[in-house]
C-alpha positions in Angstrom: -18.7 -24.5 10.8 -21.1 -24.1 13.9 -23.1 -27.3 14.2 -26.1 -25.2 16.2 -28.6 -24.2 14.0 -28.5 -20.7 13.6 -30.0 -18.9 10.6 -27.5 -18.1 7.9 -26.2 -14.5 7.5 -28.1 -13.9 4.3 -31.6 -14.1 6.2 -30.6 -11.3 8.6 -32.3 -8.2 7.5 -30.4 -4.7 7.4 -33.0 -2.3 7.8 -33.9 -0.2 10.9 -30.8 -1.6 12.6 -29.6 1.9 13.4 -30.0 1.7 17.2 -28.8 -1.8 17.2 -25.4 -3.5 18.5 -23.8 -6.1 16.3 -21.0 -8.2 17.6 -19.0 -10.2 15.0 -16.0 -12.6 14.7 -13.4 -11.9 12.3 -11.9 -14.5 10.0 -14.4 -16.4 8.2 -17.2 -13.8 9.6 -16.2 -10.2 8.9 -13.6 -11.7 6.2 -14.4 -14.0 3.6 -11.0 -16.1 4.4 -10.9 -18.5 7.4 -7.3 -18.0 7.8 -5.1 -15.7 9.2 -1.7 -17.0 8.1 -1.4 -14.4 5.6 -1.7 -11.5 7.6 0.6 -12.8 10.0 3.0 -13.5 7.3 2.6 -9.8 6.0 3.8 -8.7 9.7 6.5 -11.4 9.5 7.9 -10.1 6.1 7.6 -6.4 6.7 9.3 -6.1 10.3 11.5 -9.3 10.3 12.0 -10.0 6.5 12.7 -13.0 4.6 14.3 -15.2 7.6 11.5 -14.4 9.9 8.9 -15.5 7.1 11.0 -18.6 6.7 10.5 -18.9 10.5 6.9 -18.7 10.3 6.4 -21.0 7.3 8.4 -23.7 8.9 6.2 -23.5 12.3 2.8 -23.4 10.0 2.7 -27.3 10.1 2.7 -27.5 13.9 0.4 -24.8 13.9 -2.2 -26.7 11.7 -1.7 -29.7 13.8 -2.6 -28.0 16.9 -5.3 -25.8 15.6 -7.2 -28.8 13.9 -6.2 -31.8 16.6 -5.5 -30.1 20.0 -7.3 -26.7 20.2 -7.4 -23.3 18.0 -6.1 -21.8 21.1 -2.9 -23.7 20.7 -2.4 -23.6 16.9 -2.6 -19.6 17.2 -0.2 -19.4 20.0 2.4 -20.8 17.7 1.6 -18.3 14.8 1.9 -15.6 17.7 5.1 -16.7 18.9 6.6 -17.4 15.4 5.7 -13.9 14.1 5.9 -11.8 17.0 8.8 -12.8 19.2 11.5 -10.2 19.9 9.7 -7.7 17.4 9.4 -4.1 18.7 5.9 -3.1 19.4 5.9 0.2 17.3 6.9 -1.9 14.4 4.0 -4.1 14.4 1.7 -1.1 14.9 3.3 0.7 12.1 2.3 -2.6 9.8 -0.8 -2.8 11.2 -1.5 0.8 10.7 0.0 1.0 6.8 0.1 -2.7 5.4 -2.7 -4.7 6.5 -5.5 -2.6 5.9 -5.2 -2.9 2.0 -5.2 -6.7 2.3 -8.2 -6.9 5.0 -10.3 -4.6 2.9 -10.1 -6.8 -0.2 -11.1 -9.6 1.6 -14.5 -8.3 3.3 -17.5 -10.6 3.3 -20.4 -8.7 1.1 -23.5 -10.2 3.4 -21.5 -9.7 6.7 -20.8 -6.0 6.0 -24.1 -5.3 4.7 -25.4 -6.4 8.4 -22.1 -4.8 9.9 -22.5 -1.6 8.3 -26.3 -1.1 9.0 -25.8 -1.4 13.0 -25.3 1.8 15.1 -23.1 0.0 17.3 -20.2 -2.3 15.9 -18.0 -4.8 18.2 -15.5 -7.3 16.6 -14.6 -10.1 18.9 -11.6 -12.2 17.2 -8.8 -14.6 18.1 -6.3 -12.2 16.2 -4.1 -10.0 18.3 -5.5 -6.9 18.9 -2.5 -4.9 17.9 -2.9 -6.3 14.4 -6.7 -5.8 13.5 -7.4 -2.8 15.6 -6.5 0.2 13.2 -8.3 -1.5 10.2 -11.3 -2.2 12.2 -11.4 1.3 13.7 -10.3 3.5 11.0 -11.5 1.6 7.7 -14.6 0.0 9.0 -15.6 2.1 12.1 -16.0 -0.4 14.7 -16.7 0.9 18.0 -15.0 -1.9 20.0 -12.2 -4.4 19.2 -12.3 -7.3 21.5 -9.2 -9.4 20.9 -6.1 -11.5 21.7 -3.6 -9.4 24.1 -0.1 -9.9 23.3 2.5 -9.7 25.9 5.4 -7.2 25.8 8.6 -6.3 27.4 10.9 -3.2 27.3 8.5 -2.3 24.0 9.2 -5.6 22.7 6.8 -8.4 22.0 7.5 -11.8 24.0 5.5 -13.9 21.7 3.2 -14.8 24.4 -0.2 -13.8 24.8 -1.7 -12.3 27.9 -4.5 -13.8 30.1 -7.0 -15.0 29.7 -5.4 -16.4 26.6 -6.1 -16.9 23.0 -9.8 -15.4 22.6 -11.8 -18.2 21.6 -14.7 -20.3 22.6 -15.7 -19.5 26.2 -12.8 -16.8 26.4 -14.8 -14.8 23.6 -18.1 -15.1 25.6 -16.3 -14.1 28.7 -14.6 -11.0 26.8 -18.2 -10.1 25.4 -20.0 -10.2 29.0 -17.3 -7.9 30.6 -17.7 -5.5 27.8 -21.7 -5.4 27.5 -22.3 -6.0 31.2 -26.0 -5.9 31.8 -26.7 -5.2 27.9 -27.4 -7.7 25.7 -26.2 -7.4 22.1 -28.9 -7.5 19.3 -27.0 -9.4 16.9 -24.1 -12.0 17.1 -22.5 -13.3 13.7 -19.8 -16.2 13.6 -18.7 -19.2 11.4 -17.6 -22.1 13.6 -18.3 -24.0 16.6 -16.3 -22.1 19.0 -18.6 -18.9 18.2 -21.3 -20.8 19.7 -20.9 -19.6 22.9 -20.9 -15.8 22.6 -23.5 -16.0 19.8 -25.7 -17.4 22.0 -25.8 -14.5 24.3 -26.9 -12.0 21.6 -30.8 -11.5 20.6 -30.3 -12.9 17.4 -27.5 -14.8 16.0 -26.6 -15.9 12.7 -24.1 -18.1 11.0 -21.5 -17.1 8.0 -21.2 -20.4 5.8 -17.7 -20.8 4.3 -18.3 -19.7 0.5 -14.9 -19.4 -1.6 -17.1 -18.2 -4.7 -18.3 -15.3 -3.0 -17.0 -11.9 -4.2 -15.6 -9.6 -1.7 -16.8 -6.0 -1.2 -15.8 -3.4 -3.6 -13.3 -0.8 -2.7 -15.6 2.0 -3.4 -18.0 0.5 -1.1 -15.8 0.8 1.8 -16.4 3.9 4.1 -13.0 5.2 3.5 -11.2 4.5 0.5 -8.0 3.2 0.8 -5.9 5.4 -1.0 -2.7 5.2 0.8 -1.0 1.8 1.9 2.7 0.4 2.1 4.4 -2.7 2.4 6.7 -4.5 -0.2 4.1 -7.5 -1.1 1.8 -7.1 -4.1 -0.1 -10.3 -3.1 -1.6 -11.8 0.0 0.9 -14.2 1.2 -0.8 -17.4 1.6 1.5 -20.6 2.5 2.2 -21.2 -1.1 3.2 -17.8 -2.4 5.1 -17.4 1.0 7.0 -20.3 0.1 7.8 -19.1 -3.5 8.5 -15.7 -2.3 11.1 -17.3 -0.4 12.5 -19.3 -3.2 12.3 -16.4 -5.7 13.9 -13.3 -3.4 17.6 -15.0 -4.1 17.0 -15.1 -7.7 15.1 -12.3 -8.3 18.0 -10.0 -6.7 20.4 -11.4 -9.1 18.0 -10.5 -11.9 17.3 -7.2 -10.7 21.1 -6.6 -10.2 21.5 -7.6 -13.8 18.5 -5.2 -15.1 19.7 -2.4 -13.0 23.4 -2.7 -14.7 21.7 -2.9 -18.1 20.1 0.4 -17.4 23.0 2.0 -16.1 25.6 1.1 -18.6 24.2 0.8 -21.8 23.6 3.7 -24.2 20.1 4.8 -23.4 18.6 4.0 -27.3 19.6 0.4 -26.4 18.3 0.4 -22.8 14.7 -0.5 -24.3 16.1 -3.6 -26.2 18.0 -4.5 -22.9 14.9 -4.5 -20.9 12.7 -6.3 -23.4 15.3 -9.1 -23.4 15.3 -9.1 -19.7 11.6 -9.5 -19.3 10.8 -5.7 -18.4 7.9 -4.9 -20.7 8.0 -1.1 -21.7 4.8 0.0 -23.5 5.0 3.5 -25.3 1.7 5.6 -26.2 1.0 8.6 -28.0 3.6 10.6 -29.9 6.5 12.1 -28.2 7.9 15.9 -29.0 10.9 16.2 -31.1 14.3 17.0 -29.5 14.6 21.1 -29.0 16.9 22.6 -31.1 19.5 24.7 -29.1 20.4 26.6 -32.8 17.2 28.3 -33.1 16.9 29.2 -29.4 14.2 26.6 -28.3 14.3 25.9 -24.9 13.7 22.5 -23.6 10.5 20.7 -23.1 9.0 19.9 -19.4 7.4 16.5 -19.2 4.9 16.6 -16.3 4.8 12.8 -15.0 2.1 11.1 -12.9 4.2 9.6 -10.1 4.1 5.8 -9.5 7.8 4.8 -8.9 11.1 6.5 -8.5 11.9 5.0 -11.8 9.2 7.2 -14.0 12.0 9.3 -15.2 13.9 6.4 -16.4 11.2 4.7 -18.2 10.5 8.2 -19.7 13.8 8.4 -20.9 13.7 4.6 -22.1 10.4 5.3 -24.2 12.5 8.7 -25.9 15.7 6.8 -26.5 17.6 9.7 -24.5 18.4 10.5 -21.3 16.1 13.2 -19.7 17.3 14.6 -16.2 14.8 14.6 -13.7 14.2 17.0 -10.6 13.3 15.1 -7.4 12.5 15.5 -3.8 15.3 13.7 -2.8 16.0 9.9 -3.4 18.6 7.9 -1.5 22.1 8.2 -2.4 22.1 4.7 -3.7 19.5 5.4 -6.4 21.4 8.8 -7.3 24.7 6.2 -7.7 23.1 3.8 -9.9 20.9 6.1 -11.9 21.5 6.2 -15.6 20.1 9.7 -15.8 21.0 13.0 -14.0 18.8 13.7 -10.8 18.7 17.1 -9.3 17.2 17.3 -5.8 14.6 20.4 -5.0 15.6 21.9 -1.7 12.0 22.9 -1.0 13.1 27.0 -1.6 11.0 28.0 -4.2 12.9 30.8 -5.3 16.1 28.6 -5.6 14.1 25.7 -7.1 12.6 27.8 -10.1 15.9 29.5 -10.4 17.4 25.9 -11.0 14.6 24.4 -13.0 14.7 27.6 -15.5 18.4 26.9 -16.1 18.1 23.1 -16.7 15.3 23.9 -19.3 17.6 26.3 -21.0 20.1 23.1 -21.3 17.5 20.9 -22.6 14.3 18.6 -21.9 13.7 18.0 -18.0 11.3 15.5 -16.3 9.4 16.3 -13.2 6.6 14.6 -11.0 4.4 17.5 -9.7 2.7 14.9 -6.8 5.8 14.9 -4.8 5.3 11.2 -4.0 4.2 8.2 -5.6 0.5 6.6 -5.1 -0.1 3.1 -6.0 -3.8 3.2 -6.4 -5.8 4.8 -9.2 -5.9 8.2 -7.8 -3.5 11.4 -8.5 -2.6 13.6 -5.6 -2.4 17.1 -5.7 0.0 18.8 -8.5 2.5 21.4 -7.1 1.9 24.4 -9.4 5.5 25.5 -9.3 6.5 24.2 -12.6 3.8 25.9 -14.9 5.2 29.2 -13.8 8.5 28.4 -15.4 7.9 27.1 -19.1 4.9 27.0 -21.5 6.6 23.9 -23.2 4.5 21.3 -21.1 4.0 17.9 -22.2 1.9 15.6 -19.8 2.9 12.2 -19.4 0.8 9.4 -17.9 2.7 6.6 -16.1 1.3 3.3 -15.3 3.5 0.3 -13.8 2.6 -3.3 -13.0 4.2 -5.7 -10.6 3.1 -9.4 -9.6 5.3 -9.9 -6.6 6.6 -6.7 -5.4 6.0 -2.9 -4.7 8.8 -0.9 -5.8 7.9 1.9 -3.3 7.8 2.5 0.6 7.3 4.8 2.7 8.4 3.2 5.6 11.4 1.2 4.7 14.6 2.1 3.1 14.2 3.6 -0.2 17.4 2.6 -1.8 15.9 -0.8 -2.2 13.1 0.6 -4.1 14.8 0.1 -7.7 15.8 -3.7 -6.6 12.1 -4.5 -5.6 10.6 -3.3 -8.6 13.2 -5.2 -11.0 13.1 -8.1 -8.7 9.3 -8.8 -10.1 9.2 -11.7 -12.9 8.2 -9.6 -15.6 7.5 -5.9 -14.8 5.9 -3.5 -17.0 5.9 0.2 -17.2 3.2 2.0 -19.5 4.3 5.0 -21.0 1.7 7.6 -22.2 2.5 10.8 -24.3 -0.6 13.3 -24.2 -0.7 16.4 -26.5 1.3 19.4 -25.6 -0.3 21.9 -23.8 -2.0 24.7 -26.1 -0.1 28.2 -25.2 -3.6 29.7 -24.2 -3.8 26.9 -21.4 -0.4 28.2 -20.1 0.8 31.1 -17.9 2.0 33.1 -20.4 -1.5 33.7 -21.7 -3.1 34.3 -18.5 -3.7 31.6 -16.6 -2.6 31.0 -13.4 -0.1 28.2 -12.1 -2.6 26.5 -9.9 -5.2 26.6 -12.9 -2.6 25.2 -15.1 -1.6 22.4 -12.7 -5.0 21.1 -12.0 -5.9 21.3 -15.8 -2.9 18.8 -16.3 -4.0 16.8 -13.5 -7.2 16.3 -14.8 -6.3 15.3 -18.2 -3.6 12.7 -16.9 -6.4 11.3 -14.7 -8.8 11.0 -17.9 -6.5 9.3 -19.8 -5.7 6.6 -16.8 -9.2 6.3 -15.5 -7.9 7.9 -12.4 -9.6 10.1 -9.8 -8.1 13.6 -8.8 -7.5 14.0 -5.1 -6.4 17.0 -2.9 -3.8 14.9 -0.8 -0.7 15.9 -0.7 2.6 14.0 0.3 2.1 15.2 4.1 -0.8 13.3 4.0 0.6 10.3 2.7 3.3 10.2 5.1 1.2 11.0 8.2 -1.2 8.1 7.4 1.8 5.7 6.7 4.6 6.6 8.6 3.1 9.0 11.3 5.1 11.9 10.3 5.4 14.6 7.6 7.9 12.7 5.5 10.7 15.1 6.8 13.9 13.6 8.2 17.1 15.0 9.6 20.0 14.1 7.4 23.3 13.5 8.4 25.6 16.6 9.1 27.4 16.3 5.8 24.4 16.4 3.7 22.0 19.3 3.2 19.3 19.5 5.9 15.7 19.4 5.6 15.3 16.7 2.7 12.2 15.2 2.2 12.1 11.4 2.0 10.6 9.9 -1.3 10.4 10.9 -4.8 
């Protein structure tokens, strides 16, 4: 904490600041946490995997010694080298755009945000590498200017070194601020430590943010932009202790995941529920599922309309029913198809051919579909494709919820073949399957309703049962936000073209 007697940030008024310029530090000021290690660890794991995370963790004691007993700059340079050396710049930018905003936004300091958001011009001055923080600060918090440490690159890869004038701490922050604002004096300066004093002294008003671990972060609904889409495998922010636990658990968790997947693939479906429970996978079933269709009297199969959390949704639907339900998907990895205990059928994005195929499958029995077309981790439902509503009036909405404590079982940027493994690598993953009432005939297309009306109605009742929010976002919106593309990839020649990534 800075020794200079600046008033605390709660003394700063946020009324009438629309024309004012604010300059804020990041760690310990804009964010509650004073350590940037978790965010370096996220980049290390998401780009470099477990070995890079281990390297960073081993380098952390040295970084801490240098930070507290030599200089902040030396300690941060160790973290930068251990995290970034050899990484492709495009990979770092991808993680900064798709992964870090979720974690940064969950640690926003309420008092600092009150002042920062009230000002018309917002600048962040931070020792963190600009490449890590700029996407979050500009896209989510609406910062106009981000002044951070520049990392050195060579042929599209980070060298692990920093560019002159070095890490932005102390006098370097003041120099960067003077260069950016020139003759203009910022109205408000916000910092939290001694090395912030030089730049804070340049502002008309300056306020200190005291370390208060008990302060609750800004809630997600108070952010200017809600975080609906985010990527990355880690569920929790990787503090040094959590990073160590992740490294120690992954070998054990992978073996456990293989055992769980093998049990699900080889055992008869009526026994899978009990096998999962014995292996620590919790499955909760709510509502009353419909009875099996009787082909002898000409009944067609039921189409289960599922909200989409992971590619395992149809498998846990089958587990809850005690019988294998085929599922139509928007393409899953070949590995996932091989290990799947149920039949999966790929949609080919041709409306007429897809409709014909689904009708044929329903004549054979029950079928599952996830009309969102891709997964969403947050309490939102994406727009439902309306094709399914035109094909049958035997529609049963199913609300799916999953809970994971360590790893996410979905990805937009990584290899989707690992999705089921990461889900089952969680110590005790959980799925909740809620069967809602079968749609009355008067709300189906056979009674004159349009397919869009039916799809929107089902989206609303599933969202209501989960206390989720309906959106009009599509899979293209998700992939543009997280991967910078439409989610369309060119398959190898031996496969059909124009497959869509994800499920």
